[in-house]
C-alpha positions in Angstrom: 0.0 0.1 0.0 1.2 3.5 -0.6 2.2 5.7 2.4 -0.3 8.2 3.4 0.0 11.6 5.4 -1.5 12.1 9.0 -4.0 14.5 7.3 -5.3 11.5 5.3 -5.9 9.4 8.4 -7.5 12.3 10.1 -10.2 12.3 7.5 -11.4 8.8 8.5 -13.6 9.1 11.6 -13.6 5.8 13.8 -15.9 5.8 16.9 -16.9 3.3 19.4 -20.3 1.9 19.6 -22.4 -1.0 21.2 -24.3 -3.4 19.0 -27.9 -3.3 20.3 -29.7 -5.4 17.6 -28.3 -8.3 15.2 -30.3 -10.1 12.6 -29.6 -12.7 9.9 -29.4 -11.0 6.4 -30.4 -13.8 3.9 -30.6 -11.3 1.1 -27.1 -10.6 1.1 -24.9 -12.0 -1.6 -22.4 -13.3 1.0 -23.3 -14.5 4.5 -23.9 -11.5 6.7 -25.7 -10.0 9.6 -27.8 -6.7 9.7 -26.3 -4.8 12.8 -27.6 -1.8 14.7 -24.9 0.0 16.6 -25.5 2.7 19.3 -22.9 5.4 18.5 -24.0 7.6 21.4 -24.4 11.2 20.1 -24.5 10.0 16.6 -27.7 7.7 17.5 -28.2 4.3 16.3 -26.7 3.5 12.8 -27.1 0.4 10.6 -24.4 -1.9 9.3 -24.1 -4.9 7.1 -21.3 -7.1 8.5 -19.9 -10.5 7.1 -19.3 -12.0 10.5 -21.1 -15.3 10.3 -18.2 -17.6 10.4 -17.1 -16.8 13.8 -20.3 -15.1 15.6 -23.9 -16.0 16.1 -26.1 -12.9 16.0 -27.3 -13.1 19.6 -23.5 -13.2 20.8 -23.1 -9.8 19.0 -25.6 -7.9 21.0 -23.9 -5.9 23.7 -20.6 -6.0 22.2 -18.6 -2.7 21.7 -17.1 -2.3 18.2 -15.1 0.3 16.4 -16.9 1.9 13.3 -15.9 4.0 10.5 -18.7 6.6 10.7 -18.0 8.9 7.8 -18.3 6.6 4.7 -21.4 7.3 2.5 -24.3 4.9 3.2 -24.1 1.9 1.0 -27.2 -0.2 -0.4 -26.7 -3.9 0.3 -29.6 -5.6 -1.2 -32.8 -4.3 0.6 -30.8 -2.7 3.6 -28.7 0.6 3.8 -25.5 0.2 5.6 -24.6 3.5 7.3 -21.3 2.7 9.0 -18.5 0.1 8.7 -18.0 -2.1 11.6 -14.1 -3.0 11.7 -12.6 -6.4 11.8 -9.4 -8.1 10.8 -9.5 -10.6 7.9 -7.8 -13.9 8.7 -6.3 -16.1 6.0 -9.2 -18.4 6.0 -11.6 -15.4 5.4 -12.9 -15.3 8.9 -13.4 -11.7 10.2 -12.6 -10.9 13.8 -14.1 -7.9 15.5 -12.0 -4.8 16.5 -13.0 -3.8 20.0 -11.7 -1.7 22.7 -10.2 -3.8 25.6 -12.5 -2.0 28.2 -15.8 -0.4 27.9 -15.7 3.2 26.7 -18.4 5.5 26.0 -20.3 5.1 22.9 -19.2 7.6 20.5 -15.6 7.9 21.7 -13.3 8.7 18.8 -10.3 6.7 17.9 -7.2 9.1 18.2 
């Protein structure tokens, strides 16, 4: 990847949020969940996330995650994904959620 300047990184808004609802998303092309994430002052935002290999929908509720909050909304089948829940992709395609190591306020920004 090409090197970027600090000012490029500062354009990406990454905030902590808590998953408050998770549902199966059978209409998606690849196995995914519909997530609703409480981002504090930003309110609850929706996300489509391909996390089905490692997580059950009921186990996602209550987890804090880090989300990119300033991407344009993306239409995924019949669902509008408003934020990107971040994860690390393993060699086998599994996605591991990125999350704070302790509870933080919803809406806290990654510095």
